[in-house]
MARGU-352066 format. One record per residue (C-alpha): residue number from 1; x, y, z. Coordinates in pm, whole numbers, m for minus. Layout:
  pos       x       y       z
  NUM       X       Y       Z
...
# end
This chain:
  pos       x       y       z
    1       0       0       0
    2     110     355     m68
    3     166     477     287
    4     185     854     217
    5    m132     845       9
    6    m307     632     272
    7    m226     886     543
    8    m340    1171     317
    9    m676    1007     249
   10    m714     924     618
   11    m639    1287     708
   12    m915    1407     473
   13   m1154    1154     627
   14   m1065    1265     979
   15   m1117    1629     883
   16   m1464    1542     750
   17   m1540    1360    1076
   18   m1405    1652    1281
   19   m1639    1884    1090
   20   m1930    1644    1155
   21   m1862    1644    1530
   22   m1846    2024    1524
   23   m2185    2042    1353
   24   m2329    1783    1594
   25   m2227    1965    1912
   26   m2267    2326    1798
   27   m2629    2357    1905
   28   m2541    2275    2265
   29   m2338    2597    2280
   30   m2625    2795    2125
   31   m2900    2676    2362
   32   m2953    3010    2538
   33   m2945    3208    2212
   34   m3185    2959    2051
   35   m3435    3007    2334
   36   m3444    3381    2260
   37   m3427    3355    1879
   38   m3714    3108    1847
   39   m3908    3228    2155
   40   m3907    2864    2258
   41   m3954    2671    2579
   42   m3692    2438    2724
   43   m3879    2133    2594
   44   m3890    2282    2245
   45   m3516    2354    2249
   46   m3443    2002    2369
   47   m3656    1870    2082
   48   m3402    2012    1836
   49   m3132    1783    1967
   50   m3370    1493    2035
   51   m3482    1483    1673
   52   m3125    1523    1550
   53   m3013    1227    1761
   54   m3317    1025    1656
   55   m3225    1076    1292
   56   m2860     989    1365
   57   m2947     671    1555
   58   m3212     561    1308
   59   m2973     588    1013
   60   m2684     388    1162
   61   m2781      50    1019
   62   m2905     181     680
   63   m2583     382     642
   64   m2380      67     708
   65   m2560    m104     420
   66   m2525     197     188
   67   m2155     250     249
   68   m2091    m112     148
   69   m2280     m49    m174
   70   m2166     301    m275
   71   m1833     345     m97
   72   m1699     588     162
   73   m1625     876     m77
   74   m1986     910    m192
   75   m2125     877     160
   76   m1886    1126     325
   77   m1947    1375      44
   78   m2323    1329      75
   79   m2301    1381     449
   80   m2106    1705     401
   81   m2372    1833     160
   82   m2653    1756     405
   83   m2472    1921     698
   84   m2394    2234     492
   85   m2760    2262     390
   86   m2871    2204     749
   87   m2653    2476     896
   88   m2748    2712     612
   89   m3112    2651     695
   90   m3051    2704    1066
   91   m2858    3025    1003
   92   m3165    3189     849
   93   m3439    3013    1047
   94   m3647    3228    1280
   95   m3911    2972    1378
   96   m3905    2637    1552
   97   m4008    2433    1242
   98   m3734    2598    1035
   99   m3473    2533    1301
  100   m3583    2172    1347
  101   m3552    2109     973
  102   m3194    2235     986
  103   m3102    2002    1271
  104   m3261    1704    1095
  105   m3036    1764     794
  106   m2734    1797    1023
  107   m2822    1471    1198
  108   m2857    1286     867
  109   m2525    1414     737
  110   m2351    1338    1065
  111   m2484     981    1057
  112   m2322     923     716
  113   m1972    1027     819
  114   m1819     823    1101
  115   m1900     473     973
  116   m1782     572     625
  117   m1447     701     751
  118   m1393     392     968
  119   m1457     173     663
  120   m1164     332     479
  121    m906     223     735
  122    m878    m154     669
  123    m870     m86     295
  124    m579     158     306
  125    m370      35     601
  126    m198    m290     689
  127    m391    m506     940
  128    m139    m442    1217
  129    m203     m66    1192
  130    m581     m80    1176
  131    m648     m72    1556
  132    m407     219    1606
  133    m548     424    1318
  134    m903     354    1432
  135    m822     484    1780
  136    m655     792    1628
  137    m966     854    1420
  138   m1192     870    1721
  139    m949    1088    1915
  140    m891    1332    1630
  141   m1257    1367    1543
  142   m1342    1474    1896
  143   m1140    1790    1843
  144   m1448    1908    1655
  145   m1627    1940    1987
  146   m1346    2163    2109
  147   m1397    2383    1802
  148   m1768    2419    1877
  149   m1716    2526    2241
  150   m1434    2772    2180
  151   m1414    2940    1833
  152   m1781    2887    1750
  153   m1897    3007    2092
  154   m1685    3320    2051
  155   m1823    3378    1701
  156   m2176    3341    1833
  157   m2111    3602    2100
  158   m1927    3846    1875
  159   m2091    3833    1531
  160   m2429    3681    1610
  161   m2640    3383    1511
  162   m2653    3398    1131
  163   m2281    3461    1057
  164   m2176    3196    1311
  165   m2390    2923    1156
  166   m2293    3030     806
  167   m1933    2972     917
  168   m2025    2616    1014
  169   m2188    2561     675
  170   m1868    2682     508
  171   m1668    2422     702
  172   m1880    2147     548
  173   m1829    2293     201
  174   m1452    2282     253
  175   m1480    1919     366
  176   m1689    1838      57
  177   m1432    1986    m182
  178   m1143    1800     m16
  179   m1330    1468     m14
  180   m1421    1490    m382
  181   m1070    1601    m481
  182    m860    1362    m272
  183   m1052    1075    m112
  184   m1067     737    m286
  185   m1253     429    m164
  186    m965     184    m202
  187    m606     160    m331
  188    m547      96    m703
  189    m586    m270    m790
  190    m813    m345    m496
  191   m1099    m584    m587
  192   m1424    m404    m667
  193   m1697    m387    m406
  194   m1930    m683    m389
  195   m2296    m616    m474
  196   m2501    m518    m170
  197   m2714    m791     m12
  198   m3090    m786     m52
  199   m3346    m682     206
  200   m3415   m1040     314
  201   m3046   m1115     374
  202   m3004    m784     557
  203   m3299    m868     781
  204   m3160   m1212     862
  205   m2819   m1066     947
  206   m2981    m803    1169
  207   m3190   m1064    1349
  208   m2892   m1291    1415
  209   m2681   m1002    1539
  210   m2956    m898    1781
  211   m3009   m1253    1910
  212   m2640   m1274    2002
  213   m2624   m1179    2375
  214   m2278   m1029    2323
  215   m2429    m774    2083
  216   m2691    m675    2338
  217   m2426    m651    2609
  218   m2245    m404    2385
  219   m2569    m214    2322
  220   m2652    m173    2692
  221   m2292     m86    2776
  222   m2301     192    2516
  223   m2648     297    2632
  224   m2542     333    2994
  225   m2207     510    2991
  226   m2221     726    2679
  227   m2549     914    2711
  228   m2471    1135    3010
  229   m2171    1295    2840
  230   m2375    1349    2524
  231   m2653    1517    2718
  232   m2400    1744    2886
  233   m2200    1832    2573
  234   m2479    1856    2317
  235   m2756    2042    2499
  236   m2783    2095    2873
  237   m2427    2127    3000
  238   m2376    2480    2873
  239   m2702    2629    3017
  240   m2644    2437    3342
  241   m2295    2579    3390
  242   m2384    2933    3280
  243   m2727    2989    3436
  244   m2747    2739    3721
  245   m2384    2735    3834
  246   m2316    3103    3754
  247   m1992    3052    3560
  248   m1872    3294    3295
  249   m1831    3199    2929
  250   m1453    3166    2946
  251   m1470    2924    3241
  252   m1738    2714    3072
  253   m1531    2699    2756
  254   m1238    2582    2967
  255   m1448    2305    3123
  256   m1572    2195    2781
  257   m1212    2192    2658
  258   m1128    1973    2959
  259   m1411    1741    2851
  260   m1258    1698    2506
  261    m901    1666    2634
  262   m1002    1398    2885
  263   m1178    1194    2618
  264    m873    1212    2393
  265    m629    1114    2667
  266    m847     833    2805
  267    m902     658    2470
  268    m568     475    2436
  269    m583     363    2799
  270    m916     191    2742
  271    m780      29    2427
  272    m488    m122    2619
  273    m713    m234    2904
  274    m953    m414    2670
  275    m673    m593    2485
  276    m508    m710    2808
  277    m819    m791    3012
  278   m1096    m905    2774
  279   m1282   m1081    3056
  280   m1298    m761    3263
  281   m1467    m539    3004
  282   m1814    m545    3160
  283   m1661    m480    3503
  284   m1499    m165    3364
  285   m1834     m55    3220
  286   m2001     m97    3559
  287   m1716      90    3730
  288   m1761     386    3493
  289   m2136     375    3561
  290   m2075     392    3936
  291   m1835     684    3893
  292   m2098     869    3686
  293   m2365     816    3949
  294   m2135     938    4228
  295   m2022    1245    4031
  296   m2379    1357    3954
  297   m2490    1285    4311
  298   m2206    1495    4453
  299   m2296    1795    4235
  300   m2676    1776    4259
  301   m2692    1702    4634
  302   m2529    2032    4727
  303   m2777    2297    4846
  304   m2584    2572    4668
  305   m2368    2601    4359
  306   m2089    2346    4329
  307   m1725    2455    4362
  308   m1531    2472    4039
  309   m1311    2173    4129
  310   m1617    1951    4175
  311   m1760    2061    3842
  312   m1424    1976    3686
  313   m1443    1628    3841
  314   m1793    1586    3696
  315   m1670    1691    3351
  316   m1378    1446    3366
  317   m1605    1156    3467
  318   m1859    1233    3194
  319   m1581    1262    2937
  320   m1444     920    3032
  321   m1780     771    2940
  322   m1719     855    2573
  323   m1411     640    2508
  324   m1534     394    2770
  325   m1847     331    2563
  326   m1621     203    2283
  327   m1604    m117    2490
  328   m1952    m181    2353
  329   m1812    m201    1999
  330   m1552    m448    2121
  331   m1830    m676    2242
  332   m1989    m656    1898
  333   m1655    m734    1732
  334   m1565   m1034    1947
  335   m1906   m1204    1967
  336   m2001   m1184    1598
  337   m1850   m1334    1281
  338   m1668   m1094    1051
  339   m1951   m1071     795
  340   m2190    m947    1065
  341   m1970    m703    1256
  342   m2099    m398    1068
  343   m2460    m476    1152
  344   m2375    m554    1515
  345   m2175    m231    1543
  346   m2473     m35    1410
  347   m2697    m192    1676
  348   m2452    m102    1952
  349   m2408     255    1827
  350   m2782     316    1860
  351   m2774     261    2238
  352   m2605     571    2372
  353   m2784     805    2133
  354   m3128     665    2213
  355   m3058     711    2585
  356   m2929    1062    2520
  357   m3233    1174    2324
  358   m3466    1037    2593
  359   m3271    1218    2866
  360   m3246    1544    2670
  361   m3619    1557    2604
  362   m3722    1459    2959
  363   m3492    1722    3111
  364   m3644    1993    2892
  365   m3996    1875    2970
  366   m3932    1872    3345
  367   m3782    2222    3333
  368   m4093    2349    3154
  369   m4329    2180    3401
  370   m4142    2326    3698
  371   m4148    2670    3536
  372   m4521    2646    3464
  373   m4599    2549    3824
  374   m4395    2839    3960
  375   m4136    2616    4125
  376   m3852    2780    3934
  377   m3949    3126    4055
  378   m3946    3255    3699
  379   m3592    3130    3639
  380   m3627    2856    3376
  381   m3262    2749    3395
  382   m3215    2799    3768
  383   m3021    2569    3997
  384   m3324    2420    4176
  385   m3509    2321    3856
  386   m3192    2174    3706
  387   m3129    1973    4023
  388   m3464    1798    3980
  389   m3450    1766    3601
  390   m3100    1619    3600
  391   m3222    1338    3826
  392   m3328    1175    3499
  393   m2964    1063    3474
  394   m3008     831    3772
  395   m3313     661    3619
  396   m3135     579    3295
  397   m2810     482    3465
  398   m3004     246    3693
  399   m3196      94    3401
  400   m2876      46    3203
  401   m2701    m118    3496
  402   m2979    m373    3539
  403   m2978    m455    3166
  404   m2598    m493    3164
  405   m2602    m734    3457
  406   m2888    m941    3312
  407   m2732    m959    2966
  408   m2387   m1037    3105
  409   m2530   m1343    3279
  410   m2673   m1461    2948
  411   m2335   m1412    2779
  412   m2158   m1608    3050
  413   m2415   m1887    3037
  414   m2371   m1903    2662
  415   m1994   m1923    2695
  416   m2016   m2190    2964
  417   m2284   m2401    2796
  418   m2173   m2737    2666
  419   m2114   m2728    2293
  420   m2100   m2349    2271
  421   m1755   m2224    2195
  422   m1598   m1896    2296
  423   m1614   m1660    1994
  424   m1299   m1695    1779
  425   m1168   m1344    1828
  426   m1227   m1354    2203
  427   m1060   m1695    2211
  428    m759   m1544    2033
  429    m743   m1257    2283
  430    m758   m1499    2574
  431    m490   m1718    2419
  432    m266   m1414    2370
  433    m317   m1325    2736
  434    m231   m1677    2847
  435      80   m1667    2630
  436     193   m1340    2790
  437     141   m1486    3137
  438     336   m1798    3042
  439     626   m1593    2902
  440     641   m1390    3223
  441     646   m1711    3427
  442     931   m1852    3218
  443    1132   m1531    3255
  444    1069   m1533    3630
  445    1182   m1896    3657
  446    1501   m1815    3471
  447    1577   m1521    3698
  448    1517   m1731    4009
  449    1722   m2030    3894
  450    2083   m2053    4025
  451    2352   m1965    3777
  452    2587   m2240    3663
# end
């Protein structure tokens, strides 16, 4: 393979993904301005992100089928077009229906990007490099969130709504031009894509992936530890920190930057942990869940505003949930045959976003109800209303924990049942672990043995 060209094409793909993450998270920074621009309630503002996430989650499996049929270049370019049109629409929208239409287009374009970029990697890189490049892709793309909470937030404050969102649309246009000019689906001489499977075959593959308990364990792991960070970063974190906690814009931007930096730093550590301790993956998921519960409880139980250091701890814990949720994809990869991994991955990826859209909408609805009953004292985004509304996190975290434990038991029963073999990839990982332990034992025996 042509290494320089492979890295160039990967760089273009990562830039397109970075732009997609920027578009995805930009509305979370604009929540307060959107409330004023559209004269909307909290529930209506949350509906923007809920519908966007619903579109994103609903398209994961169809996009997986389409990218196999049409290739990454066409799908990434199509996603860039949709996101540019969505942000252009939002830039000029002055009503809730117009704004919602813009976010639907953004969600559809975002859904087409990540899977398509990931698909490029095994085609352009040697197998030994694929895990490393995949990890780098996720880490690099998250820088888009940093762009939305710093430069975009400053643009929104300084030049206003329409120019700021037009700037986001321009980013997608740049990504589109680069993708069409540089990106290629596969190296020269690579076998052409196989024809896409029919609807019946797709349905069978989807059914078998769902019936595999390992897939569902991945789904509920993703559901439980990813959603809280998404809720915080995409919609309610910014209003909570500004209005309820009384922080200034610069401090909030710093905390959001800490969120992104933590996710980037934590990613490789989770990758190493999973490769070395494949039988401890679900335990790590439950540990992250416990940390999330404790962090939210510590902040919301205080009668007054939380100190900055405690808010920083909360941000770090929520950020860890992002790369931690990638453990869910590892379950899909190790418990499914290679021809079904894409479908299983799509199922898993739905989990966290479904949980996030439920939480985002319920939080907005509760804030509106509290405001209508006079509990908020006329302060829609006050500390007391947020304290009650954010309790939604505990309900979903508790539900996810129960589902993880129940599904994990099914996985273990399946693995222990007579005649049911450990999945091949998991078996390989376990064998590699046993080999490492054996090599350490041999080295230790040699060091302890007397010299001749």
